[in-house]
N, C-alpha and C positions, 0 to 999 in steps of 0.2 A: 687329454691333457692336465696336469692339476699341478696348484701349489702348496706348497705348505706354509697354512698360520705357523704364525710365531706363536709359542708356548704362552708367552707372554703378552701377548697384543690382548687381551678384557683386563690383565691387570691396571690398576691406577696409574695414569704417568705418571713421572719422577720417580718410582719406588726402583730401587737395585737389586737387580738380578743377577744372573748367571748368561755370559751374554751366547746367543745362539751362533750358528755358524752360516752362513748363505748360503741358499740354495741353487746350486748350478744348476741354470736352465738352456741347454745348447740345440738348437733348433735347426742352424746352419752357420757354415762356417763363419765367425765375425770379422769380414776383412771388410775395411771403406769400399763402398761401390766405385769402381773408376772412374764414373761421369763427374764422379764428387773432389776429384784428387789435382783435379789443375788449376780451379778457380773457385772465388764460391755462387753459390748458385744463385739466383734473382727470383724471390716473391710476388714475382710485380701482378699475376693474375689476380690473386688474391686479398690483399694487402690485412694485414690482420689488426685488431684495436691495440694502437699505440698511442700515449699521451702526448709524450713528445712530440708527435708528427701531428695529432689532432687540432694540439692551440694554435699550432699555425694554417688552418685549415679553417678556424670559425671569421665571420664574415669583420671586415673591420668596423668598430664599435663608433657609433655616432657619439659626438662630443658637442659640446656651447662654449669651448675656449674660445676665445674673440682671438689669439694668435700665438706667435713664439713668444713672444716677449711678457706674457703671461703664464709664466713658469709656476705662481702656486695654483692657477686653474688646469695646468698638465699635469701636477701632483697630484691634488686631489683628486682626479680623475684616473690617475693610474692605481693609485692607494684602494680607491673605490672600489673597481674592479675586479682588484686582490681579494678583496672580505666578501666579494659576491658567492663564491666558490665552484666549483666547476658539475654546475649541473648541466651548462648547453654544452660543457665539452663533452660527457656521456651522455648528451644526445644525439649527437652527432652521428652520421651513416656509419662511419667505422664501427662503432660499437651494436648497431643494430643486429638483431636477431640471437644478442646472447644475455640478454634481458630473464629469459626464463630459467637459463641454467643454474642450479641450487651453490656451484661455489663462485661466480660471475661476480658478489658483493665483495668475496676476499680478493679476487683480483683485482676491484677495480677500487680500493681500497689500500691493495697494498702498491699497485703506480701511485695513486692522489699523496702516500703520505711517506714516499720513497724518492720518489721520481726527483734528479736532480742531486740526491746523495752523494758525495764525493767519493769514491773506490779508495778506502784505506782503511788503517785499523783502527776500531773505535776502545779499544783497549788503552790507546793512548790518552783517550780523551774522557773515557769512562769510567775506567777501572777493567776488571774480568768480564772475562763472558757471560757468567752468569749474573754480574749485576745488569749488563745489558736485559739479556732476557727476561729478568725481574721486573725491571725498569717498566716493557713492553708488557709482559703479562700481567702486572700486578697494577702498575702504574698508569699505565695506556702513553707513555712518556716514550719515547723513539728515539734513537738517535740523528744526529747529522751529519755522521758520518759510517760506512761499514761493508767491511771488507766483503769476498765472496762468500765466504759460509758464514761471518755475519748476518750480512743482509738477508739470508736463507734463512736465522734464526729467527729475524725482526720478525719476515713476512709470515712463518710458521705460528708465532703469537701471537700477529694481528688475526691468525686465525682459529686461534683456543686453544695454542700448545702453549703447557705450562712452563717449557724448556730443559724440563727434561730434571737431570740428579747435576750435570756438570755446565747447562744452560745451553749447548750449545752441540752440533750435531757434528763438529771437528772438521778439520783438515785431512789429509796425507791418508794410508791403511787404518790409520785409529780411528778416524769418522767412522767407517763402513761397519764394525758389530755394534757401535751405539746408535745408529739411526736403523739397524736392522732388531736393536732390541725393541726400536717402537713402534716395529713394525712389522715389513716382508723384506725380504731385500734379496737380489739376484748380483749375481759377481759375469754371469757372463751368458749374453745377451744379442741376438744378429744389433750390425749397428745400423740396419738399413729399416726402419720401420713398416715397414712391405712386408718384408718379409717376416714378422709376426704373426704368429697364429692369433686366433682373432679372438681366442680365452685369456693372452695374456695381455694383448691391447687393451681388451676390457677393464683389466685387473689394474692394469698401471694406471691409475687416477692424476685427476689433479692433487699438487704435493707430494708427489714423486721427487725426489732427489735424484740427481747423476753426478757420477764424484769421479774424477783426474786427481791422479798423484804419482808423488817422484817414488822413489823406493828408499830414500834418507830424508831426516829432517823434518820429513811430517808440511813439505809444501804440497797445495793441492788447489784444486778449485772445486767447486760444487756452484748447481745451477738447479733452478725447480722450475717446473713443470704449472704455468699460471693458468692456461687453456687449453684444452683440445679439440679440434679443429671437428665441428659438427659433420661431416662428408668425408675428409680423404684423413689419409696415416700424414698426421703431423700431429707437431706442438708448440707450443708458444713458450718461451722460456724466460724467467726473472733472471737479468745475467746484466753485463756489464755495456757501456758505449761505445767500446769499442769491440764489439763483439767477435771474436776467435772466427766465426763462420758466416758472418751479417754483409749484405751488401753498405758500402760506405755512401750512405746516402743520411745519416742522422747529423743534426749540424753541429755535434761535438766530436764525432771520430776524426774532420779531416783537422784535428785541433791538436787529434791524441787525450783527448779528454778524455776521463774515466767516470761512467754515470751508470748509477744503476737503471734501468727502464727493461721493457718489454721486447723482445728480442722479433726475429719475421718469423715465420713458419716454418720449423727444422721438420723433416720426413729422416735427418740420419742423425746417429751419434758419432761426433767428430771419434778418429779414433786415438790420436792425441793431443796433450796442446804445450802450450808455452816452447813451443819449437821439435815439438817431438819427445819433447823429458817425462811429461806426463801421461802414463796411457791411460784408458776408461777402465776404471775398477768396476764398477756398476752401477746398480736402482737401487734405491729405498724409499719406501714409502712407509710418510710419515701417519702413526693410528692417531684420531683425539681430535685431530681437526673438526669444529662444526662453528662455534657462537663466536662471529662477529665485532671485535673489540669497538665501543660504539664512540668513547672516550678518547682519540688518541691526538696527545699534543706533541708538537715538536720541543726539542730543546735549540736553544740558539736566538741569536737576533738579527735584526737585519736593519739596513737604512736604505732610504732612497736615495739620489746623486743626479741631479739633471746638470749635462753641460754642453757646451753650442759644440756644434759641430767642427766648423769650421776654423775654431781655432784653441778648442778645448778647456773655454773658459768654465768655472763654474758658476752657475746659475742658482742654484740651490739642492741644499742637504737636509734634510729630514733629521729629526732625534731618532737615535735608537728605536727601536721596534724590539718587544718582549714578544718571542713568535709563540713563545707557549699560552701567556696573558692572552695574545691576541687569536690563535690558533691557527694561525700561516703554515701550512706547507709550505715547501719551497713551490709546488706546483703553483699553487694560487698565485704567489709570486709573479711566476714566469707566465702564467695564463694574467694577468693584471698586467704586464707589459706590449703584449700582443697589441696592433693598432695604437700605442701611445700615439696622443696630438703631435703633430707635427711632428712625427719621428725622421721626415730628411731632415730637417735643420737641428733638432735637441734630441742626442742620446740622455736613454734613461737607463738605469743601472740601479737593479738591486745588491747591496755590498753583505754577504751574509758570513755570520761569524757563529764558531761556540760560542757558550757564555761566558761572560765574563767571570775568574777566578775558579774556573772549571778547574785549572789546569797552575799550580805555581809557576812555570815557566809563561806562562800567559796572563796575567791578569786582565789584560783589555777584552781577551776574548782572540781564539787563533784566526786567521782568516783563514776560510774552508772554499768560497765558492762566488762566481759573480752570477748572476741573470742579467740581460741588457736588451735592448730590442735594436735593428740594425737600420739601415734606410728607408726599406722597403717596409718597418711598421712589423718584421719577424720575430718571436722572441727566441732567443738564444740561452745555453748555459755556457759556461767556460770557467774551467779549472786547470789548475797548471801543475799536469804529473812531476810529481817530485817524489826522489826515496825518501824525504821527509817524513813522509806520511804521512801528508795532510795538510804541510803548512803553506797555505796557496801563496805565489811570490805577489799580490797586487801591489802594481806602483802607484806611484804618487799617492806616498803616506798623507800630504797636504790637505790632499783634495776629501778623504775619506775616515781618517781617523780624528780630528779630534771631535771631541763629545757635543760639544754645542753645536743647536742645528744652525744652518746660514742661507740666509736669501741676497743675492746681490743690488746693492747699492739700499739697505735696509738697514736701523740703526735700535739700538735698546736695549730691553731684558729679555734673551733667550734668544739673541742676533748675535753672530759674530761678523766682527769687521771682514769686507771683503778681502778674499789672499789673490796676491796675484800668482799667474801661474807659472812654475810650477814651486815657488818658495812656502816654506813651513809660515805659519802665522807666528806672532811671538804670542807668549804667556806672561799673563799680568800676575800668575801665580806659581809656585810650585806644584812640578807635575807629580800630582804623586805616587806615580807609577815609574818613575823616572830609576829609580834605583831597581825594581825587578827587570826593567825593560835592558838596564846595562850589566848586568848579571847574566841577562839571557844572551846578548852580542858579545858577553864575555865565553860564556859555553859554545857559542858558536866555532868561534874563533877556536876554543878551545878541539874541538870534535874534530875541524878541517884540518890541524895538526897531528891527530890521532890516527889509531886503527880500529875501533868501533864504529862502529856505521847507527846502529839503532838509534831511535831516539833516548831511549832510559838511559842506553849507558854510555854513547858516545861523549866524552866530553870530560869525563868523571875522572880526574886527575891519579889515582888509586888504582881502578878499574884499568886504566889506557899502562899503567906501569907495568901492570900482573900479565896485560894482552901482548905489553910488548917483551916477557919474560921475564920479569924481576919479581918475585915472591909468589902472594898468593893471599885469598882471603878467605877466613875459616872464622870457624868457633870461636867465641871471645872478641872477636873485632867490633871495631865502634867507626861509627861515622858514614861521609855519602858515600865509599861504598859499597858499606855492606848494607846501607839504607836504598840505594839502588837495585841491587843484586833482589833482595826482599821485592822490590816495588818490579823487576821482571817476573819472579815469579808468581804472584799473585797475576801480573797483565797475563801469565798462559796459563792461569787456572790453576796453579799448585798453591793449596792451604798456608799461607805460614802466618802460627799463631800470635797475637800481641801485633800482626799488622805489621809498615814497614816505618819500624820506630829507629830504626840506625844501629840497633845491636843485636850482633848477628850470635843466636844464641844455639840451642838445642833443637826449638821448632823449625829456625832457618837452616841449620846443618841437613835436618830429616826434610824438609819438605825439597832443596836442595839434589837429597839423595834420590829421592823420586824422580826431577826431572833427570839427573847423570843417568839412574836406570833405563826409562824410557828413551832416551837420546841412544843406551848400547857406549853408554862410557861406566869407566869405572865408577862406582857409588861409591864415593870417598866423605863428601859432602864438604869437600876443597874447590872453591871457587879458584882453580888455576885458567891457566891461559888455555888450555883446553878448552877447558867447560867454557871460557868467557866468551873466544871464539863461537861455538854450537850455539850459546843462548843470543848469541847476538844476531847469528841467523835465523836462528828460531824468530824473534822479537822482530825483523824484520819481514819477514815472512814470505819475499815474493821473489823469483829471478828478477837479476839486475839487467833487465829488459824491457823499456816499455810497450814489444811488441807482443801479443798472444795470440 
């Protein structure tokens, strides 16, 4: 058995070239084994390393806090623990035996820096996929949100990939030739790994990407192999917290929260995803993985909240922490909460937001995720799944939102007066964000009444009118509608000369024609109801069902 090396395998990464066809390697009929069709299989015999599991296997740490009334002492202990990193976690027996693997440092870096990232589209927060890849590959700045293909792109960039020409391996059928251009690709393999020839199993290494996709609009899913079992025909996948074939023992799975994490051992490939509408398409192996990024910094900010469990009274609120400046990935914050002092009486929570000012619609920063501790001292993550793509419905804004830090009963500079639960505190000065937040509320109300559903297009009056069958947006148009279309095209990876300036010129028309041609529409450069509908679907990027 032999496999065909891609002709461009030795070419510098990122250089465009002809897209090779993938070679089909068929050794048996690729049918899902019967024993996997009824229910997910348990892999309890040999649990693979899983950071979110191992955090809660760490011993409860000792502390010198006098009692539950010493909330400053509790907060100081949690923050100090968070800043210690994960050395003790990776020393746990879960990770024993993998130290000598050449890709293990990369696998651990992926888990450390991406665990807990909400499963959503980073383009809504950071711009095009290319910008996301460049941020990781060139600056070491990884995003705090990540959909399946973007999270895999980030993981590959952490491992030394430069992001290629487009900054992403893509989604849907289009992703296959892009991925194949970067290494090798196979479109037809047995779904049962035990049926693979030894040569093929040896050839598909850590860094392989598995693709599923629909036949239309480019929806799909991609996962990444982060470890191969040292003995058995099994691999571990970089996937989401509600992985489609994993047992539901992850702390977020029962709450339908989707997080990026290390899966259980897989010894098969699921035949289809998303209720059977996304067939398995193939495997791609990315070339060029090697040097681990040494300086990885998260974007975002977080603050620690302490509340009394019995009545939810606010006891402590830290100032906002700049996660990039502090070098605090979400996984470190999660580890800091493990065994928090007096957790049976005091609930500790890290509220994690996108950076302030990252998007015009959210000048304070968008709520993304909560990390909290339960009454037994276990660290948990919570993210509310929504089709708004990442806007976490965090309750009680009077507790977590005010800029001032808070200590119950304290007065003086830097201390807010006590607030009654759940009343909002009064403000002595005008709120500089009030105007922007009022506009955001108004846009959300318009969105609720409109036809469009994506975050970039919904609520824009010009576009809602066109989507309803009245008129079109075309060359010569100016205003919010033209600007939203430009932002949407940029978010989907199409170059718009001059950026999103609100002026629909020839460059915007050409970019729209490219999108229309790719989507199988008439390429006239005019945004009518049909084009807006498909554009809106692409931006949503996922099927409208929370089940995977």
